[in-house]
C-alpha positions in Angstrom: 0.1 0.2 0.2 2.9 2.8 1.0 5.1 1.2 -2.5 1.4 2.4 -4.0 1.2 5.8 -2.1 4.6 6.3 -3.0 3.9 5.7 -7.1 0.8 7.7 -7.0 2.4 11.0 -5.4 5.9 10.8 -8.1 2.7 10.0 -10.5 1.7 13.4 -8.8 4.4 15.3 -8.8 5.9 14.5 -12.5 2.2 15.8 -13.5 2.9 18.8 -11.9 6.7 19.6 -13.3 5.1 18.9 -16.5 2.4 20.8 -16.3 4.9 23.7 -14.8 7.2 23.1 -18.0 4.7 23.6 -20.7 1.9 25.9 -21.7 0.5 26.7 -24.8 -2.4 28.9 -26.5 -4.3 28.6 -29.8 -5.1 31.5 -32.3 -8.7 32.5 -31.9 -10.7 30.0 -34.3 -8.8 27.1 -33.0 -6.8 26.2 -36.2 -3.4 27.5 -35.1 -1.5 25.9 -31.9 1.7 26.8 -29.8 3.5 25.4 -27.7 6.1 26.9 -24.9 9.0 24.0 -23.7 10.7 25.2 -20.4 13.0 23.1 -19.7 17.4 23.4 -20.1 15.9 25.7 -22.7 12.9 28.0 -24.1 11.2 26.3 -26.8 8.5 26.5 -28.7 6.3 24.5 -31.3 3.6 25.5 -33.5 0.4 23.1 -34.7 -1.8 23.6 -37.6 -5.1 22.1 -37.1 -3.1 19.4 -34.2 -0.7 18.6 -37.2 3.5 19.7 -36.2 4.7 22.7 -38.6 7.3 23.6 -36.6 9.3 21.4 -34.4 10.5 22.8 -31.0 12.4 25.8 -31.6 15.2 27.8 -29.1 14.7 31.5 -28.1 17.4 32.4 -25.7 19.9 36.0 -25.6 22.3 36.5 -24.3 24.2 39.9 -22.3 27.8 40.9 -22.6 27.6 40.9 -19.0 27.1 37.1 -18.7 23.1 37.6 -18.3 21.1 35.0 -20.2 17.6 34.8 -20.9 17.7 30.7 -20.9 19.3 31.2 -17.0 16.2 32.4 -15.7 13.5 29.0 -16.6 12.4 28.0 -13.1 9.6 29.1 -11.8 8.1 32.1 -14.1 5.2 33.3 -14.2 2.4 33.8 -16.3 0.2 35.5 -18.2 -2.7 35.4 -20.5 -5.0 37.7 -22.5 -7.2 37.6 -25.2 -7.4 40.8 -27.8 -10.2 41.7 -30.4 -9.7 44.9 -32.3 -9.6 46.9 -35.3 -7.2 48.6 -36.6 -7.4 51.7 -38.6 -4.7 52.2 -41.2 -4.3 56.2 -41.7 -2.5 55.1 -45.2 -4.1 52.0 -46.2 -2.1 50.0 -48.5 -4.5 47.0 -48.4 -7.4 48.1 -45.9 -8.7 50.8 -43.9 -10.3 48.7 -40.8 -7.4 45.7 -39.9 -9.4 43.0 -37.8 -6.3 42.2 -34.2 -7.2 39.3 -32.8 -5.1 37.1 -30.7 -4.3 35.3 -28.1 -0.8 36.1 -26.0 1.1 34.4 -23.7 3.9 36.5 -21.4 6.0 34.3 -19.4 8.1 36.9 -16.8 11.2 35.1 -16.0 13.8 35.8 -12.9 16.3 37.1 -14.3 14.6 40.7 -16.0 14.1 39.0 -19.1 10.6 37.7 -20.4 9.2 36.1 -23.8 5.9 37.4 -25.8 3.9 34.6 -27.5 1.4 35.8 -29.9 -1.6 33.1 -31.5 -3.5 34.8 -34.6 -5.4 33.4 -37.0 -3.0 33.3 -40.0 0.5 32.9 -37.8 2.1 33.2 -34.7 4.9 35.3 -33.3 7.2 36.4 -30.2 9.3 38.9 -28.9 11.9 39.2 -26.2 11.6 41.9 -23.8 13.5 42.7 -20.4 13.6 44.8 -17.5 17.3 45.9 -16.4 18.4 48.9 -14.6 20.8 51.4 -17.0 21.7 50.2 -20.1 22.5 47.1 -21.5 24.9 45.5 -24.4 23.6 42.3 -26.2 26.2 39.7 -27.3 23.9 37.3 -29.4 20.4 36.5 -29.9 19.0 32.7 -30.7 16.2 32.4 -32.9 15.7 28.8 -34.6 12.9 28.1 -36.7 12.7 24.2 -37.1 10.6 21.7 -39.4 9.9 18.1 -39.4 10.6 17.9 -42.8 12.7 18.8 -45.3 10.7 21.3 -47.1 11.6 23.3 -50.0 12.8 27.2 -49.1 12.2 30.1 -51.5 14.2 33.0 -50.1 16.8 35.9 -51.4 20.3 35.2 -50.8 23.6 38.7 -49.6 25.4 38.5 -52.7 28.8 39.3 -50.8 30.6 42.7 -51.9 34.0 42.6 -53.3 35.0 45.6 -51.2 32.8 44.9 -48.0 31.9 42.5 -45.9 28.6 40.4 -46.1 26.3 42.3 -44.1 26.5 45.3 -46.6 23.9 44.4 -49.0 21.1 46.7 -51.0 18.4 44.0 -50.4 17.8 43.3 -53.9 18.1 40.0 -55.3 16.3 37.2 -57.1 14.6 34.5 -55.7 16.1 31.4 -55.0 14.7 27.7 -54.3 15.9 24.5 -52.7 15.0 22.0 -49.9 15.9 23.1 -46.1 18.8 20.8 -45.3 21.0 22.0 -48.4 21.0 25.5 -46.9 24.2 25.7 -45.0 25.3 28.6 -42.3 27.5 30.8 -45.3 24.3 31.3 -46.6 23.1 34.4 -45.5 19.4 35.2 -46.4 17.5 38.4 -46.1 13.8 37.9 -45.0 11.0 37.2 -45.5 11.8 33.9 -46.8 8.8 31.2 -47.2 8.8 27.8 -46.3 6.5 25.7 -48.6 5.9 22.3 -47.7 3.4 20.9 -50.6 1.3 19.5 -48.1 0.5 21.5 -45.5 0.4 25.6 -44.9 3.0 28.0 -46.4 5.0 29.6 -43.8 6.7 33.5 -44.1 9.3 34.3 -41.7 10.0 37.9 -41.4 9.9 40.6 -38.3 8.3 43.0 -37.0 8.6 46.6 -35.2 12.4 46.3 -35.4 14.4 49.4 -33.6 17.5 50.5 -32.1 18.5 46.2 -33.0 20.1 45.5 -36.3 17.6 43.6 -38.6 17.4 39.3 -38.8 18.9 37.6 -41.7 18.7 34.0 -42.1 21.3 30.6 -41.9 21.0 26.9 -41.9 23.1 24.5 -41.1 22.4 21.4 -43.7 18.9 20.4 -41.1 15.4 21.1 -41.6 16.4 24.2 -39.8 16.8 28.4 -40.3 18.4 30.9 -37.4 19.0 33.8 -37.5 21.8 35.6 -38.1 21.6 39.4 -37.0 24.9 41.6 -38.1 27.6 42.7 -35.1 27.3 46.3 -33.7 29.6 48.8 -36.1 33.3 49.7 -34.2 34.5 52.0 -36.9 32.7 53.2 -40.0 34.6 54.6 -43.2 32.7 56.4 -46.1 33.6 55.9 -49.7 34.4 58.3 -52.4 32.2 57.3 -55.8 28.9 59.2 -57.7 27.2 57.5 -54.6 29.1 57.3 -52.0 27.9 55.5 -48.6 29.0 55.1 -44.8 30.4 51.2 -44.0 31.5 48.9 -41.5 35.2 48.6 -41.6 35.8 47.1 -37.5 33.3 45.3 -36.2 32.0 44.5 -32.7 31.8 41.2 -30.4 28.6 42.1 -29.7 25.3 42.6 -31.2 23.7 46.2 -29.7 24.1 48.7 -27.5 20.0 49.7 -26.1 18.6 50.8 -23.3 17.9 47.6 -20.4 14.3 48.2 -20.0 13.2 47.3 -24.2 11.1 44.7 -26.3 13.0 43.7 -28.7 11.5 42.8 -32.2 8.8 40.4 -33.2 9.9 37.1 -35.0 6.6 36.1 -37.2 5.4 33.2 -38.7 2.9 34.0 -40.7 0.6 30.6 -41.9 -1.4 30.3 -45.1 -3.2 27.3 -45.9 -3.8 28.2 -49.5 -1.4 30.3 -51.8 -4.2 33.1 -51.8 -3.5 33.9 -48.1 0.2 34.8 -48.8 -0.2 38.4 -50.6 -2.9 39.7 -48.8 -1.3 38.9 -45.4 -0.4 42.3 -43.1 0.8 40.4 -39.9 4.3 42.4 -39.6 1.5 45.7 -39.8 -0.6 44.7 -37.0 2.4 43.9 -34.6 4.0 47.2 -35.4 3.9 49.6 -32.6 1.0 52.4 -33.4 1.9 55.5 -35.6 4.1 58.3 -33.6 2.8 60.8 -35.8 0.2 62.6 -34.1 -1.3 64.8 -37.2 -0.6 62.7 -40.7 -3.5 65.5 -42.4 -0.5 66.1 -45.2 0.1 62.9 -45.8 -0.8 62.5 -49.4 -0.4 59.4 -51.5 -1.0 59.1 -55.3 1.2 58.7 -58.3 4.7 60.1 -59.4 6.6 59.8 -62.2 10.5 58.9 -62.2 13.3 59.8 -65.2 16.1 57.7 -64.1 15.9 54.4 -64.9 15.8 56.0 -69.1 17.8 58.2 -68.0 14.9 61.6 -69.3 15.9 59.7 -72.6 12.1 61.3 -73.9 11.5 62.4 -77.4 9.5 64.2 -79.9 10.2 67.5 -78.1 11.5 70.7 -79.5 14.5 71.1 -76.4 17.5 69.1 -75.9 16.5 66.0 -72.8 18.4 66.0 -69.4 18.5 66.7 -66.1 17.1 70.0 -67.1 14.3 72.4 -66.2 12.5 72.1 -69.9 12.6 68.3 -69.3 11.3 68.6 -65.6 8.7 71.2 -66.9 7.8 68.3 -69.6 7.6 65.9 -66.6 4.8 68.4 -65.6 2.9 68.7 -67.8 2.9 64.5 -68.9 1.9 63.9 -64.8 -0.8 66.6 -65.0 -2.1 65.4 -68.7 -2.7 61.9 -67.0 -3.7 62.8 -63.1 -0.2 61.5 -61.1 -0.2 63.8 -58.3 4.0 64.2 -58.5 7.2 64.1 -60.0 10.4 62.9 -58.7 13.8 64.7 -59.5 16.3 61.9 -59.1 19.8 61.8 -59.0 21.7 64.7 -60.5 19.2 67.9 -60.0 22.3 68.1 -57.0 25.5 66.9 -56.7 25.5 64.2 -54.6 27.2 64.9 -52.5 26.1 68.8 -51.7 22.6 69.1 -51.4 23.2 72.6 -52.0 24.8 72.5 -54.9 22.5 72.7 -58.1 22.6 71.2 -61.5 23.9 74.5 -63.1 21.3 73.3 -66.6 18.0 73.3 -63.5 16.7 76.2 -62.3 14.9 75.2 -59.1 12.5 78.4 -58.9 11.5 78.4 -62.4 10.4 74.1 -61.7 8.8 75.2 -58.9 6.7 77.7 -59.5 5.5 75.5 -63.2 5.0 72.6 -60.8 2.6 74.5 -58.9 0.9 76.4 -61.3 -0.1 72.6 -62.7 -1.2 71.9 -59.2 1.6 69.3 -59.3 4.3 68.2 -56.9 7.9 67.7 -57.0 10.0 65.5 -55.1 13.6 65.2 -54.8 16.0 62.4 -54.7 18.8 62.5 -52.4 21.7 60.2 -51.0 21.4 58.8 -47.7 24.9 60.2 -46.3 24.7 63.3 -47.9 20.7 64.7 -46.0 22.5 62.6 -43.0 25.1 65.2 -43.2 22.5 68.2 -44.2 20.0 67.1 -42.3 17.8 70.2 -41.1 18.8 72.8 -43.4 18.2 70.6 -46.4 14.9 69.7 -44.9 13.9 73.6 -44.8 15.4 74.1 -48.0 13.1 71.6 -49.7 9.9 73.0 -47.7 10.6 76.8 -48.9 10.5 74.8 -52.2 7.2 73.4 -51.4 8.5 69.9 -51.7 6.6 67.5 -49.9 8.1 63.7 -50.7 11.7 62.8 -50.1 13.3 59.6 -50.9 17.0 58.7 -49.6 19.1 55.8 -50.8 22.4 53.6 -50.8 22.0 52.5 -46.7 22.8 49.2 -47.8 23.0 48.0 -44.0 20.7 46.8 -41.4 22.9 47.0 -38.4 22.4 48.7 -35.3 23.7 51.7 -36.5 21.8 51.3 -39.9 18.4 50.9 -38.1 19.4 54.1 -35.8 19.1 56.3 -39.3 15.7 55.2 -40.7 14.5 56.7 -37.3 16.3 59.3 -36.8 15.5 60.4 -41.0 11.5 59.4 -40.3 10.9 61.7 -37.2 13.4 64.7 -38.9 10.9 64.2 -42.0 8.1 64.4 -40.0 8.7 67.7 -37.6 8.9 69.3 -41.4 5.9 67.2 -42.8 7.5 65.6 -45.5 6.8 62.0 -46.7 9.9 59.4 -47.1 10.4 56.6 -49.0 14.3 54.5 -48.4 15.5 53.3 -51.3 18.8 50.9 -51.0 17.3 49.4 -47.7 15.9 46.7 -45.6 12.2 45.2 -45.8 10.2 48.1 -43.5 9.0 45.2 -41.1 5.7 47.8 -39.9 8.1 50.8 -39.6 5.1 52.0 -42.2 2.7 51.8 -39.2 4.8 53.7 -37.0 5.5 56.7 -39.2 2.3 56.2 -41.7 4.7 59.5 -43.9 7.2 57.0 -44.6 5.1 55.7 -47.6 7.4 52.4 -48.4 10.4 51.2 -48.9 12.7 49.7 -52.1 14.4 46.3 -51.1 13.1 44.6 -53.7 15.0 43.8 -57.1 12.9 46.0 -59.4 13.0 48.0 -63.2 15.7 49.2 -62.7 17.3 45.6 -63.1 16.3 45.5 -66.7 18.9 48.4 -67.5 22.6 46.0 -67.1 20.2 42.4 -66.6 17.3 39.7 -67.7 16.5 39.0 -63.6 13.0 40.9 -63.5 11.4 38.0 -65.0 8.2 37.5 -64.8 8.7 34.4 -62.7 10.3 37.0 -59.9 7.8 39.5 -60.9 4.7 37.2 -59.6 6.5 35.9 -56.4 7.4 39.5 -55.0 3.3 39.6 -54.3 3.4 36.0 -52.2 7.2 36.7 -50.4 8.4 40.2 -50.2 5.0 42.0 -49.7 5.0 40.0 -46.5 7.2 42.6 -45.3 5.6 45.7 -46.4 5.1 48.1 -49.6 7.6 47.8 -52.2 8.4 50.3 -54.6 9.5 48.6 -57.9 8.3 51.7 -60.0 6.9 49.5 -63.1 5.4 50.8 -65.9 7.9 49.7 -69.0 6.5 50.8 -72.1 9.1 49.0 -74.2 8.3 45.0 -73.9 10.0 42.5 -75.0 10.6 38.2 -75.1 12.9 36.2 -73.7 14.4 36.0 -76.9 14.0 39.4 -77.7 15.3 41.0 -74.7 18.6 42.5 -74.0 19.7 44.9 -71.4 20.2 48.7 -72.7 20.3 51.8 -70.6 17.9 54.7 -72.0 15.8 52.5 -74.5 15.2 50.2 -71.4 13.0 46.9 -72.4 11.5 44.6 -70.0 10.7 40.9 -69.6 6.9 41.4 -69.8 4.1 41.7 -71.3 2.8 45.5 -71.3 -0.4 44.5 -69.3 2.1 43.3 -67.0 3.3 46.2 -66.1 0.4 48.3 -65.4 -0.8 45.0 -63.3 2.0 46.0 -61.4 0.4 49.2 -60.6 -2.5 47.5 -58.7 -1.1 43.8 -57.0 2.0 45.8 -56.0 1.3 48.1 -52.8 3.2 51.4 -51.9 1.2 54.0 -51.3 3.6 56.3 -53.7 3.9 54.5 -57.0 6.4 55.1 -59.8 5.6 55.5 -63.3 9.4 54.6 -64.6 8.3 54.3 -68.3 9.4 57.0 -70.9 6.5 59.5 -71.1 6.9 60.7 -74.6 6.1 57.1 -75.8 3.0 57.7 -72.9 2.0 60.8 -74.9 1.2 58.5 -77.8 -1.5 56.1 -75.9 -3.2 58.2 -74.2 -6.0 55.7 -73.4 -3.8 53.6 -71.8 -2.3 56.4 -69.7 -5.6 57.7 -68.3 -6.1 53.6 -67.6 -2.9 53.7 -65.6 -3.5 57.5 -64.0 -7.1 56.3 -62.5 -5.4 53.8 -60.3 -5.6 55.0 -56.5 -2.5 53.5 -54.7 -4.9 53.4 -51.3 -7.4 51.4 -51.2 -10.7 50.6 -48.7 -10.6 46.9 -49.4 -8.8 44.2 -50.7 -8.9 40.5 -51.3 -7.1 37.6 -53.0 -9.2 36.1 -55.4 -7.0 33.3 -57.1 -3.3 32.6 -56.8 -0.9 30.4 -57.0 2.7 30.2 -55.7 5.0 31.2 -58.3 2.8 30.8 -61.4 0.1 33.4 -61.4 -1.9 35.8 -58.7 -5.3 37.8 -59.3 -6.0 40.9 -56.8 -9.2 42.8 -56.5 -8.8 46.3 -54.1 -11.9 48.6 -53.4 -11.8 52.7 -53.6 -14.7 54.3 -52.7 -17.6 52.5 -55.1 -15.2 51.4 -57.8 -13.2 47.8 -57.4 -9.7 47.2 -59.5 -9.0 44.1 -60.7 -5.6 43.0 -61.9 -3.6 39.8 -62.2 0.2 38.8 -63.1 1.2 35.6 -65.2 4.1 34.3 -64.7 5.7 32.8 -68.4 3.3 29.7 -69.1 0.1 31.6 -70.9 -3.1 30.8 -69.1 -6.4 30.7 -69.3 -8.9 31.2 -65.9 -12.1 32.5 -64.6 -12.8 34.2 -62.0 -15.9 34.6 -60.3 -17.4 38.1 -59.7 -19.7 36.7 -56.8 -18.0 39.2 -53.8 -19.1 42.9 -55.7 -21.8 44.3 -54.2 -25.4 43.7 -56.5 -25.5 46.2 -59.7 -24.2 46.4 -63.7 -20.9 47.4 -63.8 -19.3 49.2 -66.5 -15.3 47.5 -66.9 -12.9 49.1 -68.7 -10.5 46.2 -69.4 -6.8 46.3 -70.7 -5.5 42.5 -71.5 -3.0 40.8 -73.9 -3.4 40.9 -77.3 -3.4 38.4 -79.0 0.1 38.3 -80.6 1.5 39.6 -76.9 3.5 36.5 -76.9 5.9 37.5 -80.0 5.4 41.4 -79.1 4.7 41.9 -75.6 3.4 45.3 -75.9 0.0 44.2 -77.7 -2.3 44.7 -75.8 -6.4 45.2 -76.0 -8.4 47.9 -74.0 -12.1 47.7 -74.1 -16.0 48.5 -72.4 -18.0 45.4 -71.4 -20.9 45.5 -69.0 -20.6 42.9 -66.2 -22.3 41.7 -63.2 -21.7 39.9 -59.9 -23.5 37.2 -61.7 -20.3 36.9 -64.3 -17.4 35.0 -64.7 -14.3 36.7 -65.6 -12.4 35.7 -68.3 -8.9 36.4 -68.3 -6.2 35.3 -70.7 -3.0 35.8 -70.4 0.1 35.6 -72.1 3.6 34.3 -71.4 5.1 36.8 -68.8 1.4 38.6 -69.1 -0.6 40.6 -66.9 -4.8 41.6 -66.8 -6.4 44.7 -65.2 -10.2 45.7 -65.3 -11.3 49.1 -63.9 -15.2 48.3 -62.2 -17.2 51.7 -62.5 -20.9 50.8 -60.3 -23.7 52.2 -62.5 
């Protein structure tokens, strides 16, 4: 009897210890379950409909003074909460009203660390938090993502620069597809990346709310796993002296960040997509980001703009010599006015790159600004990040005097702690001056656009400019962007190339730049890709010769009341519908295989809709600039017949009658 009682007591004790060492929470709809384990290390696993999709994966952080998250796992405290709110997006690249529903588990440790888990209906996220006195130095962070099988992974990989360390990159690379076990420690991937099981949900890995800390790269170790990898802190920096000068890290420290002892670190995000079409419309990164720090954003004006850099101002049928000069910019202003664009961009060359006050002698800035004002068109300015940093306040004051409401800054090419701090510095300064902002040569937004709604978008994408010197902007690449890159936030692809070629006829040719897509795919990018400021980077002289096409392009909004992904298959095609006011637009991008789709319109409110359709022409497979504009009357009972050529696209504007 005593032996039985002892066994019963030991069983109860084991059950109690096990309960204390394990906690789980589920998504509001119950489909996703996260289990946290606290033994020798803190680990977590994720289940979808009770099927393991993330194997137990480690979380840890070590400080330079010897403190370590995993050393405080005994006797943790647990707190849970449920949230069901709605975020109102002030600059809605996807939708105005964003449901924010999740369950949260906070594990507070006795050594000053905590870990917060959130489980949503479309993903999970966690972040480390600390409550320590004074400042601290983070030596390392462990962020493991272990999987139960050797799944394929879609990822962009850093190409090591020849004269700097591997942490310098413009974050502009094509996607590679490899099994997890083929990814090694020497492979440095930047997020978002997509793990793509064949028989379970696809999982996007990225981060959100990145502040005062390096961004997360990923690498492997020839296992079924990916691991967070972070650029060490810049111990020494050196400036290059070239056309586009940058500040690069010439020596790195043996730690990641010096920061406040009491803070929350970036969210590590797993976006879970049961269907391919769940990826392009996902906004989990935005939901996880810190709310806006700009009280009044009434001065933020999204819209479309021109940009002359890709075609190097090579306009024609004009009575003046084209180039970076006053007459050319006035021509761009006339073009913007004609087709309903809100502003033009004065890209690199309007000033000395290294001195924003040394204006190109061929430019009369006062004349350009006065002319733009008379036409009701805004003017935006490109800047070199290094120069803007040095001349920040006087430059912003000068921009304000000129009436400039939007600037781009370029060539940061890093995401270590100091680089991330630079983004916050510039955004805060631009907010004070009520100037919108876009970063090029930059990492993905990671929710920055929620915290600073005037920081409209980022580049962080291999886009149209690559047609100038490569064949990398393929139709397959363009389609993948909607599934992978857009998980990280809005992007600046700069579509609108009006010279279009087949793979057989394509060649990289500066000044007369062509795309590896049909004309209609270039048009549909303005709808499918998200950016509250969309740049038309094609040749306006060609556009002037095709007014009906340009009027349709000019009508496309850049912010939206709501978004629906109607159909999609990873890497093959995507069909997106967006609504603004009473109008709907539907756009599609296709890979290199011709296809036909039938899309039900039953999501539309009852009524008749006047449709303006732009589709690939019958000869677009050989002459990709071939397109057909037509009108039709459609109802919610109709199926939309979408026919796309190789590298093709489709766009329709629906106006309720």
